[in-house]
C-alpha positions as CSV (number, residue, x, y, z in Angstrom):
1,X,91.4,86.8,132.6
2,X,92.5,89.5,135.1
3,X,90.3,92.5,135.5
4,X,91.3,95.9,134.3
5,X,90.2,99.5,134.8
6,X,88.8,101.4,131.9
7,X,89.7,105.0,132.3
8,X,86.5,106.3,130.7
9,X,83.9,103.8,132.0
10,X,85.0,103.0,135.5
11,X,85.8,99.7,137.0
12,X,85.5,96.5,135.0
13,X,86.3,93.2,136.9
14,X,86.1,91.0,133.8
15,X,85.8,91.4,130.1
16,X,82.4,92.6,129.0
17,X,80.2,89.8,127.7
18,X,80.5,90.6,124.0
19,X,84.3,90.1,124.1
20,X,83.8,86.4,124.7
21,X,83.0,86.4,121.0
22,X,86.6,87.1,120.3
23,X,88.5,85.5,123.2
24,X,90.8,82.5,122.4
25,X,91.8,80.3,125.4
26,X,95.4,79.8,126.3
27,X,95.6,76.1,125.4
28,X,94.9,77.0,121.8
29,X,97.5,79.7,121.6
30,X,100.3,78.0,123.7
31,X,101.1,74.4,122.7
32,X,102.6,73.8,126.2
33,X,99.5,74.9,128.1
34,X,97.3,72.5,130.0
35,X,94.1,71.8,128.1
36,X,90.9,73.1,129.8
37,X,87.3,72.5,129.2
38,X,85.6,75.2,127.2
39,X,81.8,75.2,126.8
40,X,81.7,76.7,123.3
41,X,84.1,78.3,120.8
42,X,84.0,82.1,120.3
43,X,82.0,83.0,117.2
44,X,84.6,85.4,116.0
45,X,88.1,84.4,117.3
46,X,90.8,86.9,116.4
47,X,94.6,87.1,116.5
48,X,95.9,90.6,116.5
49,X,99.2,91.9,115.1
50,X,100.2,95.5,115.9
51,X,103.3,97.4,114.7
52,X,104.2,99.3,117.9
53,X,106.4,101.6,115.8
54,X,103.6,102.8,113.6
55,X,101.6,106.0,114.2
56,X,103.9,107.5,116.8
57,X,102.8,106.2,120.2
58,X,99.5,104.9,118.9
59,X,100.8,101.4,118.2
60,X,101.9,100.9,121.8
61,X,98.6,102.2,123.1
62,X,96.6,99.9,120.9
63,X,98.5,96.9,122.1
64,X,97.7,97.9,125.7
65,X,94.0,98.2,125.0
66,X,93.7,95.0,123.0
67,X,95.5,93.1,125.8
68,X,93.1,94.6,128.3
69,X,90.1,93.3,126.4
70,X,91.4,90.0,125.0
71,X,93.8,87.3,126.0
72,X,97.3,88.7,126.2
73,X,98.5,85.7,124.2
74,X,96.4,86.6,121.2
75,X,97.8,90.1,120.8
76,X,101.3,90.4,119.3
77,X,103.8,93.3,118.9
78,X,105.4,92.9,115.5
79,X,108.6,94.4,116.8
80,X,108.9,91.4,119.1
81,X,107.1,88.5,117.3
82,X,107.3,87.7,113.6
83,X,103.9,86.7,112.2
84,X,105.2,83.7,110.3
85,X,106.5,82.0,113.5
86,X,103.3,82.9,115.4
87,X,101.0,81.5,112.7
88,X,103.1,78.4,112.1
89,X,103.0,77.6,115.8
90,X,99.3,78.3,116.0
91,X,98.4,76.1,113.0
92,X,100.6,73.3,114.1
93,X,98.8,73.3,117.4
94,X,95.4,73.3,115.6
95,X,96.4,70.1,113.8
96,X,97.6,68.5,117.0
97,X,94.4,69.4,118.9
98,X,92.2,68.3,116.1
99,X,93.9,65.0,115.8
100,X,93.1,64.5,119.5
101,X,89.4,65.1,118.7
102,X,89.1,68.6,120.1
103,X,86.0,70.2,118.5
104,X,86.8,73.7,119.9
105,X,90.1,73.8,118.0
106,X,88.3,72.9,114.8
107,X,85.7,75.6,115.3
108,X,88.2,78.3,116.2
109,X,90.4,77.4,113.2
110,X,87.4,77.5,110.8
111,X,86.2,81.0,112.0
112,X,89.6,82.6,112.8
113,X,90.1,86.2,111.6
114,X,93.3,88.2,111.7
115,X,93.7,91.9,112.5
116,X,96.8,93.8,111.6
117,X,97.5,97.4,112.7
118,X,100.2,99.4,110.9
119,X,101.1,101.0,107.6
120,X,100.6,99.4,104.2
121,X,104.0,97.7,104.6
122,X,103.0,96.1,107.8
123,X,99.7,94.8,106.3
124,X,101.5,93.5,103.2
125,X,104.0,91.7,105.4
126,X,101.2,89.8,107.1
127,X,99.4,89.1,103.8
128,X,102.7,87.6,102.4
129,X,103.0,85.3,105.4
130,X,99.4,84.1,105.1
131,X,99.9,83.6,101.3
132,X,103.0,81.5,101.9
133,X,101.2,79.2,104.4
134,X,99.1,77.9,101.5
135,X,96.3,76.9,103.8
136,X,93.2,75.3,102.3
137,X,91.1,77.8,104.3
138,X,93.4,80.8,105.0
139,X,92.1,83.3,107.7
140,X,90.8,86.6,106.3
141,X,92.6,89.8,107.3
142,X,91.2,93.1,108.6
143,X,93.5,96.1,108.5
144,X,93.7,99.0,111.0
145,X,95.1,102.2,109.5
146,X,98.1,103.3,111.5
147,X,100.8,105.7,110.2
148,X,100.9,107.5,106.8
149,X,100.4,104.8,104.1
150,X,96.9,103.5,104.6
151,X,95.8,102.6,101.1
152,X,95.0,99.0,102.1
153,X,92.6,99.8,104.9
154,X,90.9,102.6,102.9
155,X,90.4,100.2,100.0
156,X,88.4,97.8,102.1
157,X,86.3,100.3,104.2
158,X,88.4,100.6,107.3
159,X,89.3,104.3,106.8
160,X,92.6,106.0,106.5
161,X,92.9,108.0,109.7
162,X,94.7,106.8,112.7
163,X,92.2,105.1,115.1
164,X,91.3,106.0,118.7
165,X,92.9,103.7,121.2
166,X,90.4,103.6,124.1
167,X,88.4,100.5,124.9
168,X,85.1,101.7,123.4
169,X,86.8,102.4,120.0
170,X,88.5,98.9,120.0
171,X,85.2,97.2,120.9
172,X,83.5,99.1,118.1
173,X,86.2,97.9,115.7
174,X,85.9,94.3,116.8
175,X,82.2,94.5,116.2
176,X,82.9,95.7,112.6
177,X,85.4,92.8,112.2
178,X,82.7,90.3,113.3
179,X,80.2,91.7,110.8
180,X,82.7,92.2,107.9
181,X,82.4,90.2,104.6
182,X,85.2,88.3,103.0
183,X,86.7,89.5,99.7
184,X,89.5,87.9,97.6
185,X,92.2,90.0,96.2
186,X,95.0,89.2,93.7
187,X,98.6,89.1,94.8
188,X,101.4,89.9,92.3
189,X,104.8,88.3,92.0
190,X,107.8,90.4,90.9
191,X,111.2,89.1,89.7
192,X,114.3,91.0,88.8
193,X,117.3,89.5,87.0
194,X,120.5,91.2,86.1
195,X,124.0,90.1,85.2
196,X,126.2,90.1,88.3
197,X,128.3,93.3,88.3
198,X,132.0,92.9,87.8
199,X,132.6,95.7,90.4
200,X,130.4,97.8,92.7
201,X,127.0,97.0,94.1
202,X,123.9,96.6,91.8
203,X,121.3,95.3,94.2
204,X,117.7,96.2,95.0
205,X,118.5,96.4,98.7
206,X,117.0,99.4,100.5
207,X,119.9,101.5,101.8
208,X,117.4,102.7,104.5
209,X,118.1,99.8,106.8
210,X,114.5,98.8,106.8
211,X,113.3,95.9,108.9
212,X,114.0,92.6,107.1
213,X,110.2,91.9,106.9
214,X,109.7,95.1,104.8
215,X,112.4,94.5,102.2
216,X,110.6,94.5,98.9
217,X,113.1,92.1,97.3
218,X,115.1,89.1,98.4
219,X,118.0,87.5,96.6
220,X,117.3,83.9,95.7
221,X,119.7,81.3,97.2
222,X,122.3,79.4,95.1
223,X,120.2,76.3,95.3
224,X,117.0,78.0,94.1
225,X,115.7,77.0,90.7
226,X,115.7,80.6,89.7
227,X,119.4,81.0,90.2
228,X,121.4,81.3,87.1
229,X,125.2,81.3,86.9
230,X,126.6,84.8,86.3
231,X,123.3,86.5,87.2
232,X,121.7,88.0,90.3
233,X,118.1,87.2,90.7
234,X,115.6,88.7,93.2
235,X,112.0,88.2,93.9
236,X,109.2,89.9,95.9
237,X,105.6,90.7,95.7
238,X,102.8,93.2,96.4
239,X,99.1,93.7,96.8
240,X,98.6,97.4,96.1
241,X,101.2,98.6,93.6
242,X,104.6,98.7,92.1
243,X,105.9,102.1,90.9
244,X,109.0,103.4,89.2
245,X,110.2,107.0,88.5
246,X,109.8,110.4,90.1
247,X,107.1,109.5,92.6
248,X,109.3,106.7,93.9
249,X,112.2,109.1,94.1
250,X,110.2,111.5,96.3
251,X,109.1,108.6,98.5
252,X,112.7,107.5,98.8
253,X,113.8,110.9,100.0
254,X,110.9,111.0,102.5
255,X,111.9,107.6,104.0
256,X,115.6,108.6,104.1
257,X,114.7,111.8,105.9
258,X,112.5,110.0,108.4
259,X,115.3,107.5,109.0
260,X,117.7,110.3,109.8
261,X,115.3,112.3,112.0
262,X,112.6,109.9,113.4
263,X,111.5,112.4,116.1
264,X,110.2,114.8,113.4
265,X,107.8,112.2,111.9
266,X,105.4,111.3,114.7
267,X,102.4,113.3,113.5
268,X,100.4,112.2,110.5
269,X,99.7,115.8,109.2
270,X,103.4,116.7,109.7
271,X,104.4,113.7,107.7
272,X,102.1,114.6,104.8
273,X,103.3,118.2,104.8
274,X,106.9,117.0,104.7
275,X,106.1,114.7,101.9
276,X,104.7,117.6,99.8
277,X,107.7,119.8,100.6
278,X,110.1,117.0,99.4
279,X,108.1,116.8,96.2
280,X,108.7,120.5,95.7
281,X,112.4,120.1,96.5
282,X,112.9,117.2,94.2
283,X,111.2,119.1,91.3
284,X,108.2,116.9,91.0
285,X,106.1,120.0,90.4
286,X,108.4,121.3,87.7
287,X,109.6,118.0,86.2
288,X,109.9,119.2,82.7
289,X,112.6,121.7,83.9
290,X,114.3,119.7,86.6
291,X,114.0,116.1,85.6
292,X,116.4,114.7,83.0
293,X,114.6,113.4,80.0
294,X,116.9,110.4,80.1
295,X,114.9,109.2,83.2
296,X,111.5,109.3,81.5
297,X,110.1,105.9,81.5
298,X,110.2,105.5,77.7
299,X,113.9,106.4,77.7
300,X,114.7,104.0,80.6
301,X,113.0,100.9,79.6
302,X,111.0,99.0,76.9
303,X,107.7,97.9,78.4
304,X,105.8,94.8,77.3
305,X,102.5,93.4,78.4
306,X,100.5,90.2,78.2
307,X,96.9,91.2,78.4
308,X,95.4,87.8,79.2
309,X,96.8,84.4,80.2
310,X,98.2,82.7,77.2
311,X,98.3,85.8,75.0
312,X,101.5,86.9,73.2
313,X,103.7,89.6,74.6
314,X,103.2,92.9,73.0
315,X,105.0,96.3,73.2
316,X,103.2,98.9,75.4
317,X,103.4,102.4,74.0
318,X,104.4,104.8,76.7
319,X,104.2,108.6,75.9
320,X,107.6,110.3,76.1
321,X,106.3,112.7,78.7
322,X,105.6,110.0,81.3
323,X,108.0,110.3,84.3
324,X,106.3,107.8,86.6
325,X,104.6,104.6,86.0
326,X,102.4,102.7,88.5
327,X,101.1,99.1,88.3
328,X,98.1,99.3,90.5
329,X,96.0,96.5,92.0
330,X,93.7,98.4,94.4
331,X,91.6,101.6,93.9
332,X,93.4,103.6,96.6
333,X,96.5,105.5,95.8
334,X,98.1,108.7,96.9
335,X,96.0,109.0,100.1
336,X,92.8,107.4,98.8
337,X,92.7,108.7,95.2
338,X,91.8,106.3,92.3
339,X,94.0,107.0,89.3
340,X,92.3,104.5,87.0
341,X,88.7,105.5,87.7
342,X,85.8,103.8,85.9
343,X,86.2,104.0,82.1
344,X,83.2,105.3,80.0
345,X,81.5,102.8,77.7
346,X,83.3,104.3,74.6
347,X,86.7,103.6,76.2
348,X,85.6,100.1,77.1
349,X,84.8,99.4,73.4
350,X,87.7,101.3,71.8
351,X,90.5,100.1,74.1
352,X,89.2,97.0,75.7
353,X,89.2,98.5,79.2
354,X,87.2,97.5,82.3
355,X,86.6,98.9,85.8
356,X,89.4,98.0,88.2
357,X,88.4,94.8,90.0
358,X,90.7,93.5,92.8
359,X,90.2,89.8,91.9
360,X,90.2,89.7,88.1
361,X,93.8,88.7,87.6
362,X,94.5,92.0,85.9
363,X,96.7,94.9,87.0
364,X,96.0,98.5,85.9
365,X,99.0,100.4,84.4
366,X,98.9,104.2,84.9
367,X,101.4,106.9,83.9
368,X,102.1,110.4,85.3
369,X,103.9,113.4,84.0
370,X,104.4,115.4,87.2
371,X,102.7,116.4,90.4
372,X,100.5,119.1,88.8
373,X,99.3,116.3,86.5
374,X,98.0,114.5,89.5
375,X,95.6,117.3,90.5
376,X,93.2,116.0,87.9
377,X,92.4,113.2,90.3
378,X,90.7,115.7,92.6
379,X,88.1,116.4,90.0
380,X,84.9,114.2,89.7
381,X,85.7,111.2,87.5
382,X,89.3,112.4,87.3
383,X,91.9,109.7,86.5
384,X,95.5,109.2,85.3
385,X,97.0,108.2,82.0
386,X,95.4,104.7,81.5
387,X,98.2,102.8,79.7
388,X,96.9,99.2,79.9
389,X,95.4,96.4,81.9
390,X,97.5,93.3,81.9
391,X,97.9,89.9,83.4
392,X,101.7,90.3,83.2
393,X,104.0,93.2,82.5
394,X,107.8,93.3,81.8
395,X,110.3,96.2,82.0
396,X,113.5,95.7,79.9
397,X,115.9,98.4,80.9
398,X,118.0,99.8,78.1
399,X,121.7,99.2,78.2
400,X,123.5,102.0,79.9
401,X,120.3,104.2,79.9
402,X,121.0,105.5,83.4
403,X,123.1,104.8,86.5
404,X,120.0,104.2,88.6
405,X,116.3,104.6,88.9
406,X,113.9,104.6,91.9
407,X,111.4,101.9,92.6
408,X,108.7,101.3,95.2
409,X,106.6,98.4,96.3
410,X,103.5,99.1,98.5
411,X,105.2,102.2,100.0
412,X,108.7,100.7,100.4
413,X,111.1,102.6,98.1
414,X,114.7,102.0,97.1
415,X,117.3,103.5,94.8
416,X,118.0,100.8,92.2
417,X,121.5,100.9,90.6
418,X,121.5,99.8,86.9
419,X,124.5,98.1,85.3
420,X,126.8,100.2,83.1
421,X,127.8,97.3,80.9
422,X,126.1,95.9,77.8
423,X,123.6,93.7,79.7
424,X,119.9,94.3,80.2
425,X,118.0,94.4,83.5
426,X,114.6,92.8,83.4
427,X,111.7,93.3,85.9
428,X,108.7,91.1,85.4
429,X,105.4,91.3,87.3
430,X,102.9,88.4,87.1
431,X,99.7,87.3,88.8
432,X,100.5,84.9,91.7
433,X,97.5,83.8,93.7
434,X,94.8,85.4,95.9
435,X,94.4,86.1,99.6
436,X,91.2,87.0,101.5
437,X,90.6,90.4,103.0
438,X,87.8,91.5,105.3
439,X,85.7,94.3,103.9
440,X,83.5,96.8,105.8
441,X,81.2,99.5,104.4
442,X,81.9,101.8,102.6
443,X,84.3,99.5,100.6
444,X,86.0,101.1,97.6
445,X,87.3,97.7,96.2
446,X,85.1,95.9,93.7
447,X,84.9,92.2,93.0
448,X,84.1,90.6,89.7
449,X,81.7,88.3,91.6
450,X,79.7,91.3,93.0
451,X,76.7,92.0,90.7
452,X,76.6,95.6,91.9
453,X,80.1,96.3,90.7
454,X,80.2,98.7,87.7
455,X,81.7,97.5,84.5
456,X,81.7,101.0,83.0
457,X,80.0,104.3,83.0
458,X,77.4,105.3,80.4
459,X,78.5,107.5,77.5
460,X,77.0,110.7,79.1
461,X,79.2,110.0,82.2
462,X,82.4,109.7,80.2
463,X,85.4,111.4,81.6
464,X,86.7,113.3,78.6
465,X,86.7,116.6,80.5
466,X,88.5,115.3,83.5
467,X,91.5,113.7,81.8
468,X,94.4,115.7,80.4
469,X,95.0,114.6,76.8
470,X,98.6,114.8,75.4
471,X,99.8,114.5,71.9
472,X,99.3,110.8,71.9
473,X,95.7,111.0,73.1
474,X,96.4,109.2,76.4
475,X,94.4,110.3,79.5
476,X,96.4,111.5,82.5
477,X,97.1,111.1,86.2
478,X,99.4,110.8,89.5
479,X,101.3,108.9,92.3
480,X,101.9,107.6,96.0
481,X,102.4,104.9,98.8
482,X,103.0,100.5,101.2
483,X,105.8,95.6,101.0
484,X,105.6,91.9,101.2
485,X,108.0,89.3,102.4
486,X,108.5,85.9,100.8
487,X,106.9,84.8,97.5
488,X,107.2,81.5,95.6
489,X,107.8,81.8,91.9
490,X,104.7,80.7,89.9
491,X,105.3,77.7,87.6
492,X,103.7,79.3,84.5
493,X,106.2,82.2,84.3
494,X,108.8,81.5,81.6
495,X,112.1,82.4,83.2
496,X,114.0,81.9,80.0
497,X,112.9,85.4,79.0
498,X,114.7,86.8,82.1
499,X,118.1,85.5,81.2
C-alpha cells in the first residue's frame, strides 16, 4: 500500500501497524486480481461504505482518510457504488476462494464487519441489502453519524454528532469497531395496497426525487405474488420507525426545502434550526388551531393491532387529540429522545407493557398531539402517549377521509395521496426478521437476552408526573427522523386482509 502524509502527525511511509488488523488484500476484494500469499488474516477486516453527500463535505473527507489508512478497494462511495452489487461480488468471491481451499478467505468472511457513514436513510439502505442477502452469518454493521438524522448510531452508542475526519479520529473509531459487541435488532416489513385510481396519481412515490435507494416504497411487479388485479401494491421496510401525521408533514417540508436550496443545508445546527422554523410555520406548535381535525389519526384511519404472534386482531383506541402516530423500534427519536421510556411496574401490570427491547418482535406505538406536547420528553422519565406494543399493526384509511396524508419511514417522508372513491387504503406493518448491529458503550438499545436490561421501573419511580394525561387517561409524547430498500414479503402475513 502506498505511503501517505498525515497532516497532523508528519510523514508516514506505510500504514501504522494496528491498521493491519483491518486491511483486506486486493485478491479478496477484486475477483480478477492475482492471488497472493498472505501470512495471516486481519483480526477485524472491514468494508466501509460512505455517503459522500452526507454531512456537507464531511463524507468526502472521510472517504479520503479511510482510503489513506486502508486498502482503497475496501472503501466505497455510495454515490458511485451500490452496496448490493459490492457485497454480492464480494461474497461470490468468498465462495470461489473457499472452494479452492483458501483459509484466509474463510477467516475474513467469518470475522468481516461493515461500517456505514451517512444519515439514518443511508444506514437503513445498507441494512436492507444485508437483510436481503439472507446469509447464514451476516456481517454486523457499525454506523457513523453523518448528517442530521442520526438515531441509528445514537441507539447503539456511536453518538449523534458528525465525526472528525483526521487519521487519529478514524483510527480511534476503527478500534471501537474492533471492540464492539454484536446485537440483533428487529426489522419491520410494511405493505400498502389500494385500488388502482381511475384517474390521477395515487402512489407513495416521494416527489422529492430521492435516490432510488432511499425510496421507502417500491411497487411490486406484475408477476409478484402480491400483485392483485385492479390494485396497486407497494412494499418497503424499516428498522427505526414509521410515522404518519403532522411530524411527517414537517419533515416533508424540510426535505422539499433542502431539495430546492441544497446550499443552505450544509451545517448541522442550521439544519436543526430550519427544521424548528418549519415546524412553527406548519402550525405544529399550535396544531389545535391550524390543523384540520379531519387529519387527526382517529379521523383518518381505523387502527388494529395484533399483540403477539397468533393473536386475534383487535381495535386500538386512539384519542381524538392525536395528530401524529409513530411505530417505533429503537429508543432514539427526535434527536435522541425516547418517547416510550421505561414503564413503571403498575403500568406493566395494568396494561401489559414492557421496556422497549430492539429484538423482542414488538414495536412500540406512540401518539403525539403537537410540538408542545413533545417537550415532556425533556423531563426525567418523560415519555409520549403509549398506545400499544404490537407484533403487527394495520391502518385502514376511511373512505374519502382526506385527499392525502403524510408518511415517513426512517426519516424519508412523502406526501401520500388517498383515493376519493369508495375503496379503502390499507397499510400493514409486520415483523420480518433480524439483522446484526455493532454496539459500543454507552448503548441505549436493550436486548431481551441482556440480563442487565430493565423490564420496568419500581413503583416509586413511576412516571405519573412526567406524562401529560388527557381525557382518555393516555400518557403523552412527540416526533422525528431516517429508509430501507428491498424487502421480501413474510409468508405468515395474511394478504387476504389487504384486498
